[in-house]
C-alpha positions as CSV (number, residue, x, y, z in Angstrom):
1,X,0.0,0.0,0.0
2,X,2.8,2.4,0.9
3,X,4.6,1.7,-2.4
4,X,1.3,2.6,-4.3
5,X,1.0,5.9,-2.5
6,X,4.7,6.8,-3.2
7,X,4.3,5.9,-6.9
8,X,1.2,8.1,-7.2
9,X,3.0,11.0,-5.5
10,X,6.0,10.7,-7.8
11,X,3.7,10.6,-10.8
12,X,1.9,13.7,-9.7
13,X,5.1,15.6,-9.1
14,X,6.4,14.4,-12.6
15,X,3.3,15.7,-14.3
16,X,3.6,19.1,-12.6
17,X,7.3,19.4,-13.5
18,X,6.8,18.3,-17.1
19,X,3.8,20.6,-17.6
20,X,5.9,23.6,-16.4
21,X,8.7,22.6,-18.8
22,X,6.3,21.8,-21.7
23,X,8.4,21.3,-24.8
24,X,5.7,22.6,-27.1
25,X,5.9,26.0,-28.7
26,X,5.0,28.9,-26.5
27,X,3.4,32.2,-27.7
28,X,5.9,34.8,-28.6
29,X,5.4,38.1,-26.8
30,X,3.7,40.6,-29.1
31,X,5.2,43.7,-27.5
32,X,8.9,42.8,-27.8
33,X,8.5,40.2,-30.6
34,X,10.3,37.6,-28.6
35,X,13.5,39.5,-27.9
36,X,12.7,40.4,-24.3
37,X,13.9,44.0,-24.9
38,X,11.9,47.1,-25.8
39,X,12.8,50.5,-27.0
40,X,9.5,52.4,-27.4
41,X,8.3,56.0,-27.3
42,X,4.9,57.6,-27.9
43,X,3.5,61.1,-27.6
44,X,2.5,62.0,-24.1
45,X,1.9,65.7,-23.3
46,X,2.2,65.1,-19.5
47,X,5.9,63.8,-19.7
48,X,8.8,66.3,-19.9
49,X,9.8,66.7,-23.5
50,X,6.3,65.4,-24.7
51,X,7.3,61.7,-25.0
52,X,6.7,58.7,-22.9
53,X,9.6,56.2,-23.1
54,X,10.0,52.5,-22.3
55,X,13.5,51.1,-22.7
56,X,15.2,47.9,-21.6
57,X,13.4,44.8,-20.3
58,X,9.9,44.2,-21.7
59,X,7.3,44.8,-19.0
60,X,4.8,42.4,-20.6
61,X,6.9,39.2,-20.6
62,X,9.5,40.4,-18.0
63,X,12.3,39.9,-20.5
64,X,11.5,36.2,-21.3
65,X,10.3,36.8,-24.8
66,X,7.4,34.4,-24.3
67,X,4.0,34.7,-22.8
């Protein structure tokens, strides 16, 4: 009986680990187009200079490139 429970627990852990590491294709981030880096600016009259800037790590995917 103990061996059965241990086997079930190991199988559940394996399923969770493999689902996190899923080898299938993931969706590419649409904001950074998969690079993980952004360099954007758009008009914003509230900002000094009239432009809002986002540079560096992508805020949508946090630099991973995939969502």
